[in-house]
C-alpha positions as CSV (number, residue, x, y, z in Angstrom):
1,V,8.6,-4.2,-14.0
2,R,7.7,-0.6,-14.5
3,A,7.5,1.4,-17.6
4,T,9.7,4.3,-18.6
5,P,10.5,7.1,-18.0
6,P,12.9,6.0,-15.3
7,R,13.2,8.1,-12.3
8,F,15.9,8.3,-9.7
9,T,14.7,8.9,-6.2
10,D,16.3,8.9,-2.8
11,N,19.7,7.6,-3.7
12,R,20.9,5.1,-1.0
13,A,24.1,3.5,-2.1
14,Y,27.1,4.1,-4.4
15,T,29.9,1.7,-5.5
16,F,32.4,1.5,-8.2
17,S,33.6,-1.5,-10.1
18,A,37.1,-2.8,-9.2
19,D,38.8,-0.8,-12.0
20,G,36.8,2.4,-11.2
21,A,35.3,2.6,-14.7
22,R,31.6,1.8,-13.7
23,L,29.5,3.4,-11.1
24,Y,26.5,1.6,-9.6
25,I,23.7,3.6,-7.8
26,G,21.0,2.0,-5.6
27,D,17.9,4.1,-4.9
28,D,14.3,3.6,-4.2
29,A,13.6,2.6,-7.8
30,G,16.3,-0.1,-7.8
31,I,19.9,-0.2,-9.2
32,Y,21.5,1.6,-12.1
33,S,24.9,1.9,-13.6
34,T,26.9,4.3,-15.7
35,D,30.3,4.0,-17.5
36,D,30.8,7.8,-17.5
37,P,30.6,8.8,-13.8
38,L,32.7,11.9,-14.3
39,A,30.4,13.4,-16.8
40,T,26.7,14.3,-17.0
41,F,25.9,10.7,-17.3
42,T,23.1,8.5,-18.6
43,M,22.1,5.6,-16.4
44,T,21.4,2.0,-17.5
45,N,18.4,0.5,-15.8
46,L,19.4,-2.8,-14.3
47,N,15.9,-3.7,-12.9
48,H,14.2,-5.4,-15.8
49,T,13.7,-8.7,-13.9
50,L,13.5,-7.3,-10.4
51,P,10.1,-6.6,-8.8
52,L,11.3,-3.7,-6.6
53,A,8.3,-1.3,-6.3
54,L,6.8,-1.1,-2.9
55,Y,3.0,-0.5,-3.2
56,Y,1.0,0.9,-0.4
57,P,-2.4,-0.3,0.6
58,G,-5.3,1.0,-1.6
59,M,-5.0,-0.8,-4.9
60,S,-8.1,-0.4,-7.1
61,L,-9.5,-2.7,-9.7
62,H,-11.6,-1.8,-12.8
63,P,-15.2,-3.0,-12.4
64,T,-15.3,-4.9,-15.7
65,D,-11.9,-5.1,-17.2
66,P,-9.4,-7.3,-15.3
67,N,-6.6,-5.8,-17.3
68,V,-6.9,-2.4,-15.6
69,A,-5.9,-1.5,-12.1
70,F,-4.2,1.3,-10.3
71,A,-1.8,1.3,-7.3
72,G,0.4,3.9,-5.5
73,A,4.1,3.1,-4.9
74,Q,6.5,4.4,-2.3
75,D,8.5,7.2,-4.0
76,L,7.5,5.8,-7.4
77,G,4.2,7.4,-8.2
78,I,0.7,6.3,-9.3
79,D,1.0,3.3,-11.5
80,R,-1.5,1.6,-13.9
81,Y,-1.7,-2.0,-14.6
82,K,-2.6,-2.8,-18.3
83,G,-2.6,-6.6,-18.4
84,T,1.2,-7.1,-18.7
85,Q,4.1,-7.2,-16.3
86,T,5.1,-3.7,-17.4
87,W,3.0,-1.1,-15.5
88,D,2.5,2.5,-16.8
89,W,3.7,5.3,-14.5
90,V,1.0,7.9,-14.7
91,F,1.7,10.5,-11.9
92,N,4.9,11.3,-10.1
93,C,4.7,11.4,-6.3
94,D,4.8,9.1,-3.3
95,G,1.7,7.2,-4.5
96,G,-1.0,6.2,-2.1
97,S,-4.6,4.9,-2.1
98,T,-6.4,4.9,-5.4
99,A,-10.0,4.4,-6.4
100,I,-11.8,3.8,-9.7
101,D,-15.3,5.1,-10.3
102,F,-17.3,1.8,-10.8
103,T,-20.1,3.7,-12.6
104,T,-17.7,5.8,-14.9
105,P,-14.4,3.8,-14.9
106,S,-12.6,6.5,-16.9
107,T,-12.6,8.5,-13.6
108,V,-9.8,7.6,-11.2
109,Y,-8.8,9.1,-7.8
110,A,-5.6,8.8,-5.9
111,T,-3.7,10.3,-3.0
112,C,0.0,11.4,-2.8
113,Q,2.2,12.1,0.2
114,R,0.9,15.0,2.3
115,T,3.8,17.3,1.2
116,Q,2.8,16.9,-2.5
117,T,2.2,20.3,-4.1
118,P,-0.1,21.6,-5.3
119,A,-2.4,18.7,-4.5
120,F,-2.3,15.5,-2.4
121,I,-5.7,14.3,-3.6
122,I,-5.7,14.0,-7.4
123,K,-8.3,13.0,-10.0
124,S,-8.4,12.0,-13.6
125,T,-11.3,11.8,-15.9
126,S,-9.3,10.4,-18.8
127,N,-8.6,6.7,-17.7
128,G,-5.7,7.9,-15.5
129,D,-3.5,8.8,-18.4
130,S,-0.3,10.7,-17.7
131,G,-0.9,14.5,-17.8
132,T,-4.6,14.2,-17.1
133,W,-4.5,14.4,-13.3
134,N,-5.7,17.5,-11.4
135,G,-6.1,18.5,-7.7
136,A,-9.4,17.5,-6.1
137,Q,-9.1,18.7,-2.5
138,T,-11.3,21.8,-2.3
139,G,-12.7,22.0,1.3
140,I,-9.8,20.1,3.0
141,D,-8.5,22.0,5.9
142,L,-4.8,22.2,5.0
143,T,-3.8,22.6,8.6
144,D,-5.4,19.2,9.3
145,I,-2.2,17.3,9.0
146,P,-2.6,13.8,7.6
147,N,-0.6,10.6,7.8
148,F,2.4,10.8,5.3
149,I,0.3,8.7,2.9
150,P,-3.3,9.7,3.6
151,P,-6.1,7.2,2.8
152,I,-9.0,7.6,0.4
153,T,-11.8,5.2,-0.1
154,M,-15.0,5.1,-2.3
155,D,-18.5,4.2,-1.1
156,P,-19.3,0.8,-2.8
157,S,-23.0,2.0,-3.1
158,N,-22.3,5.5,-4.5
159,S,-19.2,6.3,-6.6
160,Q,-19.7,10.0,-6.1
161,R,-19.3,9.6,-2.3
162,L,-15.7,9.2,-1.1
163,Y,-13.9,9.6,2.1
164,Y,-10.4,11.0,3.0
165,G,-8.7,10.8,6.3
166,A,-6.4,13.2,8.1
167,R,-7.1,13.9,11.8
168,R,-10.7,14.1,10.9
169,V,-12.8,12.1,8.3
170,Y,-13.8,14.1,5.2
171,Q,-16.6,13.3,2.8
172,T,-17.4,14.3,-0.7
173,T,-20.7,13.6,-2.4
174,N,-19.9,15.1,-5.8
175,G,-16.8,13.2,-6.9
176,G,-14.2,15.4,-5.2
177,A,-15.5,18.8,-6.3
178,Q,-16.0,19.7,-2.6
179,W,-15.1,18.1,0.7
180,Q,-16.5,18.6,4.2
181,A,-15.3,17.2,7.5
182,I,-17.9,14.8,9.0
183,S,-16.2,13.9,12.2
184,P,-14.6,15.7,15.1
185,Q,-10.8,15.6,15.4
186,L,-10.0,12.0,16.3
187,T,-6.5,12.6,17.3
188,T,-4.8,15.6,19.0
189,D,-1.4,14.8,17.4
190,N,-0.4,17.6,14.9
191,T,2.4,15.7,13.2
192,G,0.4,13.2,11.2
193,F,2.1,10.2,12.8
194,Y,-1.1,9.2,14.6
195,A,-3.6,10.4,12.0
196,I,-6.1,8.3,10.1
197,S,-4.3,5.6,8.1
198,T,-7.2,3.4,6.8
199,M,-10.9,3.7,6.2
200,A,-13.7,1.4,5.0
201,V,-17.4,1.8,4.1
202,A,-19.7,-1.2,4.8
203,P,-21.0,-2.7,1.6
204,S,-24.2,-3.6,3.5
205,N,-25.0,-0.1,4.7
206,P,-23.4,3.2,3.4
207,N,-24.0,4.8,6.8
208,Y,-21.5,2.5,8.4
209,V,-18.0,4.0,8.0
210,Y,-14.9,2.9,9.9
211,A,-11.7,4.9,10.4
212,G,-8.5,3.5,11.9
213,T,-5.7,5.7,13.1
214,A,-1.9,5.0,13.0
215,G,-2.1,5.1,16.8
216,G,-4.1,1.9,16.8
217,I,-7.7,3.2,17.5
218,V,-10.6,2.4,15.4
219,Y,-13.6,4.8,15.1
220,F,-17.1,4.0,13.7
221,T,-20.1,6.0,12.6
222,A,-23.7,4.8,11.8
223,N,-24.9,7.9,10.1
224,A,-22.2,8.9,7.6
225,T,-24.6,9.8,4.8
226,A,-26.1,12.5,7.0
227,G,-22.8,14.4,6.7
228,T,-21.9,13.9,10.4
229,G,-19.8,11.4,12.1
């Protein structure tokens, strides 16, 4: 169950009741109805007991509070878990990977779909509250087309060091203030369909970083902290 405000995205199906008085609409957020389909209508949310959100990989957990988590939902934004079945919607986009700073948990990172403007890497320093997110993608080559939902991951040994994947691996060592590419181009595809789709940093050694592409290839570096891949 997701919190208000409701959003209507990518409408998929329409049908009327037998008498034509009620219109039902199915979209990526679920199903809604209205009894005034010929006017500027207000929809009734019919999803209160239906778990319909599709969450992408990249959920993040608060380091000390089990009642706080963030996740990105397909077409339904960045959502924050707060210990109940109703999650807060905190940013509107195709939500992707998230990361909570384990040293300063009020700082949260997330990615949105690659077409999100003005930013597809976002950051909040206010517990992820709605209205506190700002772009954090300085240094990313905007011609380096990522997967539709690009990945971001945090180094478990240094919360200021994060990685972002497009056709190349990018690294920030100052919490997203500046990024730099640390790998060569790992795919020649310029559509994003075969771009990096997942990344991981070894907890045992921050130099070991893995990147997997949507084309099914896994890459590895043993000297990530040197700023080269």
